[in-house]
Each structure stands twice: as C-alpha cells, then as structure tokens.
Legacy VTK file of the C-alpha trace (Angstrom):
# vtk DataFile Version 3.0
C-alpha trace
ASCII
DATASET POLYDATA
POINTS 220 float
147.122 -11.645 135.394
143.494 -12.635 134.962
140.839 -11.650 137.461
137.800 -13.666 138.361
134.475 -12.554 136.893
132.946 -13.080 140.286
133.847 -11.391 143.558
135.941 -13.528 145.868
137.460 -13.260 149.285
140.043 -15.142 151.288
139.751 -15.633 155.032
143.085 -14.387 156.321
142.586 -15.174 160.001
140.007 -15.457 162.746
140.222 -14.930 166.489
137.917 -16.589 168.985
136.690 -15.130 172.267
139.101 -15.021 175.203
136.600 -14.362 178.006
133.300 -16.219 178.167
130.264 -13.999 177.821
131.930 -11.319 175.704
131.442 -10.769 171.971
135.070 -10.113 171.098
135.711 -12.482 168.169
136.999 -11.211 164.816
137.373 -12.401 161.211
139.890 -10.870 158.781
139.439 -11.261 155.025
140.676 -9.960 151.666
138.171 -9.225 148.860
139.102 -9.549 145.169
137.692 -10.302 141.706
134.500 -9.080 140.114
133.966 -5.344 139.757
134.601 -3.236 142.862
133.017 -1.759 144.877
131.983 -4.547 147.267
129.183 -5.054 149.738
130.254 -7.626 152.322
127.896 -9.247 154.822
128.539 -11.442 157.843
125.990 -14.253 158.187
125.574 -16.268 161.390
124.579 -19.800 160.439
123.805 -20.555 164.090
121.066 -17.897 164.281
120.177 -17.531 160.588
120.775 -13.768 160.769
123.067 -11.276 159.052
125.020 -9.847 161.965
127.025 -7.115 160.221
127.871 -5.591 156.842
130.314 -3.163 155.259
130.802 -1.371 151.951
134.328 -1.397 150.494
135.108 1.319 147.949
137.735 0.972 145.226
139.815 3.664 146.914
140.074 1.482 150.030
141.339 -1.444 147.953
144.075 0.752 146.501
145.471 1.660 149.925
148.819 0.054 150.786
148.264 -3.155 152.763
144.521 -2.716 153.272
142.972 -4.637 156.162
139.303 -5.643 156.257
137.614 -7.369 159.154
134.487 -7.882 161.215
134.897 -7.596 164.978
132.804 -7.727 168.161
131.586 -11.156 167.021
129.666 -13.439 169.396
130.170 -17.237 169.495
128.808 -19.047 166.453
129.540 -20.221 162.913
129.840 -17.542 160.243
129.805 -17.252 156.456
130.894 -14.123 154.588
128.842 -13.038 151.562
130.370 -10.625 149.034
128.568 -8.744 146.264
130.244 -6.523 143.665
128.931 -3.463 141.809
127.385 -5.704 139.134
125.346 -7.556 141.787
127.432 -10.709 141.324
127.679 -12.601 144.610
129.860 -15.226 146.247
130.151 -16.639 149.754
132.580 -18.762 151.727
131.926 -22.471 151.419
133.175 -23.461 154.880
131.825 -21.578 157.930
134.298 -19.887 160.241
133.794 -20.976 163.848
134.129 -18.425 166.659
134.324 -20.153 170.037
134.573 -19.116 173.687
135.900 -20.790 176.868
133.618 -23.380 178.449
133.375 -21.454 181.726
133.816 -17.844 182.813
136.504 -16.977 185.321
134.968 -16.374 188.730
136.868 -15.125 191.765
135.763 -14.630 195.355
137.795 -12.436 197.696
137.329 -11.867 201.422
139.169 -10.640 204.510
139.990 -13.600 206.748
141.290 -11.497 209.650
142.102 -7.867 210.371
145.451 -6.376 211.289
145.186 -6.837 215.048
146.933 -4.795 217.723
150.356 -5.213 216.120
148.877 -4.374 212.682
150.528 -7.337 210.954
147.873 -9.998 211.367
145.693 -9.197 208.357
144.809 -11.972 205.922
142.997 -11.899 202.564
141.944 -15.051 200.731
141.259 -15.269 196.991
139.433 -18.259 195.482
139.414 -18.554 191.680
137.653 -20.986 189.354
136.762 -21.226 185.668
138.364 -19.431 182.767
141.803 -20.696 181.825
144.622 -21.366 184.278
147.214 -20.303 185.248
145.948 -17.404 187.345
147.896 -14.329 188.397
147.000 -12.371 191.539
148.278 -8.793 191.926
147.826 -6.324 194.786
147.695 -2.518 194.876
147.651 -0.302 197.972
144.812 2.155 197.246
146.228 4.837 199.557
149.624 4.932 197.818
148.643 3.654 194.364
151.664 1.356 194.491
151.798 -2.346 193.730
152.532 -4.313 196.870
153.926 -7.741 197.584
152.212 -9.356 200.581
154.725 -10.407 203.270
153.526 -13.978 202.871
151.598 -15.367 199.903
150.548 -18.972 200.112
149.058 -21.098 197.349
146.452 -23.269 199.022
145.468 -25.101 195.833
147.069 -24.521 192.449
145.217 -23.322 190.553
142.393 -22.019 192.649
142.957 -20.714 196.168
145.468 -18.213 197.516
145.926 -16.406 200.843
148.043 -13.367 201.709
149.094 -12.982 205.350
150.999 -10.423 207.390
148.935 -7.519 206.030
148.669 -4.214 207.838
145.563 -2.043 207.983
144.667 -0.498 204.632
142.559 -0.697 201.503
143.762 -3.182 198.911
142.788 -3.632 195.272
143.168 -7.279 194.325
143.414 -8.115 190.609
142.998 -11.645 189.276
143.976 -12.421 185.665
143.600 -15.800 183.970
145.655 -17.304 181.160
143.494 -15.606 178.505
143.861 -12.155 180.027
140.370 -12.092 181.592
140.397 -9.966 184.745
138.421 -9.382 187.927
139.126 -6.743 190.602
137.753 -6.011 194.061
138.652 -3.596 196.849
138.964 -5.005 200.356
139.581 -3.177 203.625
141.826 -4.616 206.302
141.161 -2.835 209.607
143.469 -2.622 212.573
141.939 -4.245 215.636
138.162 -4.563 215.444
137.466 -3.922 219.122
139.172 -3.326 222.441
137.639 -5.268 225.300
138.060 -4.235 228.930
136.895 -6.072 232.034
136.479 -4.520 235.450
136.266 -6.404 238.721
134.919 -4.457 241.718
135.731 -5.811 245.159
133.602 -4.649 248.062
135.880 -3.795 250.984
133.714 -1.291 252.790
130.357 0.395 252.710
126.909 -0.999 252.247
125.019 -2.241 249.218
123.707 -1.190 246.795
126.780 0.307 245.116
127.014 2.837 242.264
129.704 2.840 239.564
130.676 6.000 237.669
132.864 6.158 234.483
134.684 9.304 233.450
136.226 10.170 230.075
139.741 11.214 230.976
140.367 12.563 227.459
137.546 15.122 227.585
LINES 1 221
220 0 1 2 3 4 5 6 7 8 9 10 11 12 13 14 15 16 17 18 19 20 21 22 23 24 25 26 27 28 29 30 31 32 33 34 35 36 37 38 39 40 41 42 43 44 45 46 47 48 49 50 51 52 53 54 55 56 57 58 59 60 61 62 63 64 65 66 67 68 69 70 71 72 73 74 75 76 77 78 79 80 81 82 83 84 85 86 87 88 89 90 91 92 93 94 95 96 97 98 99 100 101 102 103 104 105 106 107 108 109 110 111 112 113 114 115 116 117 118 119 120 121 122 123 124 125 126 127 128 129 130 131 132 133 134 135 136 137 138 139 140 141 142 143 144 145 146 147 148 149 150 151 152 153 154 155 156 157 158 159 160 161 162 163 164 165 166 167 168 169 170 171 172 173 174 175 176 177 178 179 180 181 182 183 184 185 186 187 188 189 190 191 192 193 194 195 196 197 198 199 200 201 202 203 204 205 206 207 208 209 210 211 212 213 214 215 216 217 218 219
C-alpha cells in the first residue's frame, strides 16, 4: 500500500455549538501520509488567526483506534493545517463550519402568589424564549432534595409559558432545559400567608372621651 509523500488528514466529523454563547464545538480528524510526527494547527478563516495546535507523535498513531480532535471551538469557519517532520505541509481545501443557535435560551421565573392560609395557594410562573424548543421544566424541593410534581401544571403557551399551582410553602429549584440540552435554574421561595390583618371596632358605651386603648401580648 503506497503512502502519500505529503501529510494528509481526513475530517471524520464535526459538532456545532448547542447553546448560544458557548465555545463548545469540536472537529475530529485522522492524520496520515508524509513522515510522522505531525504538527497540526486549527486556523479560523473568520478571524484570520490560528486558534489551536497539537503535536502528534508516531507512538500516538500506533495506538489502537487513535482519536484526534480540536474542541472548545467558537463559531466560525475553520481549516486544519498539517505539517510532518520533513516540514511538508497540507491543509483542508473546504472550511469546516461551526455554527450556534440564532438565539440563547432565556427563562424568567417568578412567584405569582404565596401559599395562603391553607398553604395550597402558591403559584410559580415560568416564561421561556429562545434556544430550541421543546422545553422541559423540572422542579426540586430544596428542603427534601426530591423531585416534585406540582399538583397542577398548566401550559399557557406552548412553547413558552408555564404555571404551577397548588404549591405549599417551601423553596423550589426550577430547572428549564431546551431541545439542545441548554439549561437554566433558579431558586424561588413560596411563603405561607404574607400577612395576617386584624381590625378592631371600639364602641363607646360609657365613660367620657378621650379614650385610651391598651394591647397586651397574651403569649408573653
């Protein structure tokens, strides 16, 4: 089997970015030809800069099923340059494109109402936009560490807006995950009743004005 005089490489696969704003792309390749070892460089045609490089020794090529890749790649178009030990070089002819979603997932969470006197009136609303639908909303009770299913979970708009009702007092972690696996979490506190209001009506049946009113703490 003949081997090329010049170093070569095949692009095995590439993976674009799942969550906008992260540099999580990757390019897998296989070097061959020329005279190992190899110096491989990742060139971003969008910025005109070499973003990364690696040296590949002959011993690495002899490993069973060797895997070579660049990761943590930001959006852009990339060319891989390869140079062997004789300083012979070669690069990919077609750039590899690493893309990202058009918009980032954004979620807003807030307590609509607290638990009330019967402690079952709490409501939490979650509004989600961007990223990639469908969205999944999961709940965890912070005090117990257990996943919880709200008594009532209503989809106001699908995808986009959700409300859980019938919640008791507690601290809830709410996790939102989009179709690409991008996540956002917040902790929200549902109180019991927020205040207890009392009204007193004094009726003058005897005595003379002005009157004095005295309150006593019966628990002290």
